[in-house]
C-alpha positions in Angstrom: 115.8 82.6 120.3 116.8 84.8 117.2 120.2 84.0 115.9 122.4 87.1 114.5 121.4 86.8 111.2 117.6 86.0 111.7 118.1 89.6 114.5 119.4 91.5 111.7 116.3 90.4 109.0 114.0 91.3 112.1 115.5 94.6 112.4 115.9 95.6 108.6 112.5 94.8 108.2 111.2 96.3 111.2 112.9 99.6 112.0 111.1 101.9 109.3 107.7 100.3 110.4 108.7 100.9 113.9 110.1 104.4 113.8 106.8 105.7 111.9 105.0 104.5 114.9 106.8 106.2 117.3 106.8 109.1 115.2 103.4 109.7 115.4 103.1 108.6 119.3 106.1 110.8 120.3 105.3 113.8 117.3 109.4 113.9 117.6 111.0 112.1 114.4 114.7 112.3 116.0 113.4 111.3 119.7 111.8 108.3 117.7 114.6 107.4 115.7 116.5 107.2 118.9 114.4 105.4 121.1 114.0 102.9 118.4 117.1 102.5 118.1 117.7 102.4 121.7 115.5 99.4 122.4 117.1 97.8 119.2 120.4 97.3 120.7 118.6 96.3 124.0 116.9 93.8 122.3 120.0 92.7 120.2 121.0 92.0 123.9 118.2 89.8 124.7 118.2 88.5 121.2 118.9 84.9 122.8 115.7 85.3 124.6 113.5 86.9 121.8 111.5 84.1 120.1 109.6 85.3 116.8 106.8 83.4 117.9 106.8 85.8 121.3 106.3 89.2 119.2 109.7 90.7 118.9 108.5 93.2 117.3 106.1 94.5 119.9 108.6 93.7 122.8 110.8 96.6 121.0 108.0 98.7 120.3 106.9 98.6 124.2 110.7 99.1 125.0 111.0 101.8 122.7 107.6 103.5 124.1 108.7 103.7 127.5 112.1 105.2 126.4 110.9 107.6 124.3 108.4 108.5 127.8 111.3 108.2 130.2 112.9 110.6 128.0 109.9 113.0 127.5 109.9 113.7 131.5 113.3 114.0 132.2 113.3 116.9 129.6 110.0 118.2 131.0 111.7 118.3 134.6 114.9 120.3 133.3 112.7 122.6 130.9 110.4 123.6 134.5 113.7 123.9 136.1 114.9 126.4 133.2 111.4 128.1 133.1 111.5 131.9 133.0 115.3 131.4 131.9 114.7 131.4 127.8 113.6 134.5 125.7 110.1 133.0 123.6 111.4 135.0 120.4 114.8 133.3 120.2 112.4 129.8 119.7 111.5 129.2 116.1 107.2 128.2 115.8 106.5 125.4 114.0 105.8 124.3 110.4 102.1 125.8 109.9 101.5 122.4 108.0 101.8 120.1 110.9 100.0 122.3 113.7 96.3 121.1 113.0 96.9 117.2 112.5 99.8 117.5 115.8 97.3 120.0 117.6 93.9 117.4 117.0 96.6 114.5 118.0 97.9 115.9 121.2 93.7 116.5 122.3 93.6 113.2 122.0 93.2 111.0 125.5 96.9 109.0 125.2 95.4 105.5 124.6 93.2 106.7 122.0 96.2 108.3 120.0 97.9 105.5 120.8 95.5 102.7 119.3 95.6 105.2 116.4 98.6 105.6 115.8 99.2 101.7 116.2 95.9 100.8 113.7 96.1 103.9 110.9 100.1 103.7 110.9 101.5 101.0 112.5 98.7 98.9 110.2 98.1 96.7 113.4 94.9 94.5 113.4 92.8 95.1 116.5 93.4 91.8 118.2 97.1 92.5 118.0 96.8 95.9 119.7 94.3 94.6 122.2 97.2 91.7 122.7 99.8 94.5 122.9 98.5 97.2 125.5 96.3 95.0 127.4 92.8 96.2 126.6 89.9 94.3 125.5 89.4 94.1 122.1 86.1 95.8 122.0 88.2 98.9 124.4 90.5 99.0 121.3 87.7 99.8 118.9 86.2 102.2 121.1 89.1 104.3 121.3 89.5 104.1 117.4 86.3 105.0 117.1 86.4 108.1 119.4 89.6 108.9 118.0 88.7 109.3 114.6 85.4 111.2 116.0 87.5 113.7 117.7 90.2 114.1 115.2 86.9 114.9 112.5 86.2 117.6 115.1 89.3 118.7 115.9 90.8 119.1 111.9 87.2 120.2 110.4 85.3 121.6 113.3 82.8 123.6 110.6 83.1 121.3 107.4 80.3 122.6 104.7 80.1 119.0 103.5 79.3 117.1 107.4 75.6 117.0 107.3 75.3 115.4 111.1 73.4 117.4 113.3 76.2 117.6 116.2 73.0 118.6 118.9 71.2 115.3 117.6 73.8 112.9 116.0 71.2 112.7 113.4 71.6 113.3 109.2 70.3 116.9 108.5 69.8 115.1 105.3 67.5 112.5 105.6 
């Protein structure tokens, strides 16, 4: 059971970290902030049932992810309903500095992107990611390894310093 003071301390120490993690997962800072704050409102209403020993941060992160997914689905349905009604020239393009990383992250399968976000942005250990996502530890490690390899290929497809032969996987310098 979290008291009001403990909940306030929990919020203060967790809100930025959770918002950053959701930002990497969703790609939209405002959506991440909204989802995290809504998840904290729900956590406040259940604070009597939350316990520090039962990972309240993981609970809030899970709720925030589910809220973001629900909102994304609702937005997608709305966009499909309005398809063809918007002038494509009226929408400004994305910032060029974020296009490569965003595109590379979107190419990753959802589980790889989730594991990479929780590990690199959330700074969670592999065991905690496994417990939170319901995956085996080895599966999380595999997703992280594949995510790193895929991001490397997508961001620097023709890196001249990369001496690995793509056809054999061996170092060409050896």
